[in-house]
VMD Tcl script that draws the C-alpha trace (Angstrom):
set ca {
  {-10.96 -6.21 -9.28}
  {-7.67 -5.34 -10.96}
  {-4.45 -7.25 -11.58}
  {-2.84 -5.28 -8.75}
  {-5.67 -6.32 -6.42}
  {-4.89 -9.95 -7.23}
  {-1.18 -9.28 -6.68}
  {-1.90 -7.90 -3.22}
  {-4.20 -10.83 -2.42}
  {-1.52 -13.33 -3.44}
  {1.10 -11.57 -1.34}
  {-1.16 -11.62 1.70}
  {-1.96 -15.31 1.28}
  {1.72 -16.23 0.86}
  {2.58 -14.19 3.97}
  {-0.23 -15.85 5.93}
  {1.02 -19.35 5.15}
  {4.56 -18.29 6.05}
  {3.23 -17.32 9.50}
  {1.37 -20.64 9.72}
  {4.56 -22.58 8.99}
  {6.55 -20.51 11.50}
  {4.09 -21.01 14.38}
  {5.12 -24.05 16.48}
  {1.60 -24.56 17.87}
  {-0.65 -25.91 15.08}
  {-3.85 -24.89 16.86}
  {-2.62 -21.30 17.23}
  {-1.53 -21.33 13.59}
  {-5.01 -22.48 12.60}
  {-6.66 -19.72 14.65}
  {-4.45 -17.13 12.93}
  {-5.31 -18.63 9.53}
  {-9.04 -18.49 10.28}
  {-8.89 -14.87 11.48}
  {-6.75 -13.67 8.58}
  {-8.93 -15.37 5.97}
  {-12.00 -13.79 7.54}
  {-10.45 -10.35 7.17}
  {-9.41 -10.99 3.57}
  {-12.73 -12.43 2.44}
  {-14.74 -9.68 4.13}
  {-12.82 -6.66 2.92}
  {-10.33 -7.35 0.12}
  {-11.26 -6.25 -3.43}
  {-9.98 -9.59 -4.78}
  {-12.20 -11.63 -2.44}
  {-14.05 -14.37 -4.36}
  {-17.17 -13.65 -2.30}
  {-19.33 -11.20 -4.29}
  {-19.57 -7.85 -2.50}
  {-23.37 -8.00 -2.34}
  {-23.18 -11.34 -0.52}
  {-20.91 -10.08 2.25}
  {-23.97 -8.40 3.77}
  {-23.37 -7.41 7.37}
  {-19.93 -9.05 7.38}
  {-18.10 -5.75 7.15}
  {-16.77 -5.85 10.70}
  {-15.01 -8.72 12.40}
  {-16.71 -10.37 15.38}
  {-15.58 -8.81 18.63}
  {-13.53 -10.81 21.08}
  {-16.65 -11.34 23.19}
  {-18.51 -12.74 20.18}
  {-15.89 -15.36 19.36}
  {-16.29 -19.01 20.26}
  {-14.19 -20.47 23.09}
  {-11.74 -21.87 20.51}
  {-11.00 -18.32 19.34}
  {-12.80 -18.54 16.03}
  {-15.64 -16.29 14.96}
  {-19.13 -17.03 16.23}
  {-21.28 -19.19 13.98}
  {-23.76 -16.38 13.25}
  {-21.28 -13.53 12.66}
  {-18.51 -15.16 10.64}
  {-18.59 -14.99 6.86}
  {-16.62 -18.25 6.59}
  {-17.49 -21.39 8.56}
  {-15.08 -23.99 9.92}
  {-15.13 -27.19 11.91}
  {-13.30 -27.12 15.26}
  {-9.57 -27.79 15.14}
  {-8.77 -31.49 15.62}
  {-5.08 -32.30 16.20}
  {-5.75 -35.92 15.15}
  {-6.27 -34.65 11.60}
  {-2.68 -33.38 11.27}
  {-0.15 -35.68 9.61}
  {3.32 -35.67 8.09}
  {3.41 -37.93 5.07}
  {6.14 -38.86 2.63}
  {5.29 -38.50 -1.05}
  {5.14 -41.95 -2.62}
  {6.44 -41.34 -6.15}
  {5.86 -44.93 -7.29}
  {2.68 -44.06 -9.16}
  {1.63 -44.46 -12.77}
  {2.01 -41.14 -14.59}
  {-1.31 -39.56 -15.40}
  {-2.22 -36.22 -16.93}
  {-5.44 -34.30 -16.54}
  {-6.38 -31.09 -18.29}
  {-8.84 -28.86 -16.48}
  {-10.79 -26.13 -18.31}
  {-11.17 -22.95 -16.26}
  {-12.99 -19.72 -16.91}
  {-10.01 -17.49 -16.24}
  {-6.85 -19.45 -17.08}
  {-7.90 -21.55 -20.08}
  {-7.04 -25.26 -19.93}
  {-4.78 -26.00 -16.97}
  {-2.62 -29.18 -17.21}
  {-1.76 -31.29 -14.17}
  {0.56 -34.30 -13.90}
  {0.21 -36.85 -11.11}
  {3.62 -37.07 -9.45}
  {2.93 -39.00 -6.26}
  {0.56 -40.12 -3.56}
  {0.15 -39.38 0.15}
  {-0.78 -42.35 2.33}
  {-2.78 -41.04 5.30}
  {-4.69 -42.85 8.07}
  {-7.91 -41.46 6.56}
  {-7.07 -42.61 3.01}
  {-4.76 -41.86 0.11}
  {-4.51 -38.57 -1.80}
  {-2.86 -38.07 -5.17}
  {-0.25 -35.32 -5.47}
  {-0.45 -33.24 -8.64}
  {2.03 -30.95 -10.35}
  {0.77 -27.87 -12.18}
  {2.48 -28.47 -15.52}
  {2.53 -24.90 -16.79}
  {4.40 -21.66 -16.20}
  {5.86 -21.58 -12.69}
  {4.52 -24.99 -11.71}
  {3.38 -25.96 -8.25}
  {2.08 -28.79 -6.07}
  {-1.69 -29.25 -5.87}
  {-3.55 -31.55 -3.46}
  {-7.34 -31.27 -3.39}
  {-9.55 -33.42 -1.16}
  {-13.17 -34.51 -1.32}
  {-14.68 -36.49 1.55}
  {-17.99 -38.16 2.38}
  {-19.47 -34.88 3.64}
  {-19.19 -33.26 0.19}
  {-22.53 -31.85 -0.87}
  {-23.77 -31.45 2.69}
  {-21.43 -30.13 5.38}
  {-18.67 -29.35 2.88}
  {-18.55 -28.03 -0.67}
  {-19.85 -30.62 -3.12}
  {-16.91 -30.52 -5.52}
  {-14.29 -30.85 -2.79}
  {-11.79 -28.57 -1.11}
  {-8.14 -27.63 -1.51}
  {-5.42 -28.54 0.97}
  {-2.16 -27.68 -0.79}
  {-1.89 -25.30 -3.75}
  {1.62 -23.89 -3.68}
  {1.24 -21.62 -6.71}
  {-1.41 -19.74 -4.72}
  {0.61 -19.83 -1.48}
  {-1.23 -22.68 0.28}
  {1.76 -24.60 1.61}
  {1.80 -26.07 5.12}
  {5.48 -27.03 5.09}
  {7.57 -30.16 5.25}
  {9.72 -31.55 2.45}
  {9.41 -34.30 -0.17}
  {12.12 -36.33 1.59}
  {11.00 -35.95 5.21}
  {7.30 -35.70 4.43}
  {4.80 -32.98 3.67}
  {2.70 -31.48 6.43}
  {-0.86 -32.55 5.67}
  {-3.19 -30.84 8.14}
  {-6.77 -31.45 7.07}
  {-7.94 -28.68 9.40}
  {-6.61 -26.29 6.74}
  {-8.81 -27.65 3.93}
  {-10.50 -24.68 2.27}
  {-13.10 -24.03 -0.40}
  {-12.11 -23.14 -3.97}
  {-13.25 -19.79 -5.32}
  {-16.07 -21.38 -7.31}
  {-17.74 -22.35 -4.02}
  {-18.58 -18.68 -3.50}
  {-19.25 -17.49 -7.04}
  {-20.13 -19.60 -10.12}
  {-18.27 -17.06 -12.26}
  {-15.10 -18.88 -11.20}
  {-14.14 -22.25 -12.72}
  {-11.85 -24.32 -10.51}
  {-9.98 -27.63 -10.74}
  {-12.05 -30.17 -8.82}
  {-10.99 -33.17 -6.78}
  {-10.48 -36.21 -9.07}
  {-11.18 -39.81 -7.96}
  {-7.66 -40.21 -6.55}
  {-8.36 -37.36 -4.14}
  {-11.75 -38.61 -2.97}
  {-12.01 -40.17 0.49}
  {-14.76 -42.44 1.80}
  {-14.57 -41.02 5.31}
  {-16.13 -37.84 6.66}
  {-13.76 -35.01 7.56}
  {-15.60 -32.66 9.96}
  {-12.69 -30.19 9.91}
  {-11.54 -27.32 7.75}
  {-13.78 -24.89 5.93}
  {-17.42 -25.90 5.70}
  {-20.17 -25.16 3.17}
  {-20.52 -21.40 2.65}
}
mol new
graphics top color blue
foreach p $ca { graphics top sphere $p radius 0.5 }
foreach p [lrange $ca 0 end-1] q [lrange $ca 1 end] { graphics top cylinder $p $q radius 0.2 }
display resetview
């Protein structure tokens, strides 16, 4: 994997989320997101899934092999997801009345990454802290860990918004951010321990189970 491979990966992810934001039907946007991620993770040289673990996942499931909801069949898809649930989509204002807090996360590839808590999202399923990547370029970061972590979902939690990597579902700080939990996805370290990823802190840990988004690989 080269720097130019990563550049191409980032461009594709940014373009994918732009299509997601432009699609007026959230369920259709989710189906496009699922299909595009499947293609990327199967075939792209910057995929976090080690090549030897992609196995027979070199071809996409045919239309006939897809589930009725349009996603890949459970036995052919490289990535697994819960069914889309429109009740798990919210628009939430960022509550900025929070005590400032800084966390520094050691990673294997980027050194120590600093984050500043800048707000909180109040959702029907619980509250999630909003973090700002306090380094070059900056970006909003919202991870989530729910009661299914370690069983149906990745034990260290998943990512929902990570704007520096392109994961941005839309909205605005004034009108509210789009928080669609169906788009929760695994960090790279879920596929390969060679990666070191920021994990969900206590302020991003929910007591409820979220049977949506990407599941345990």
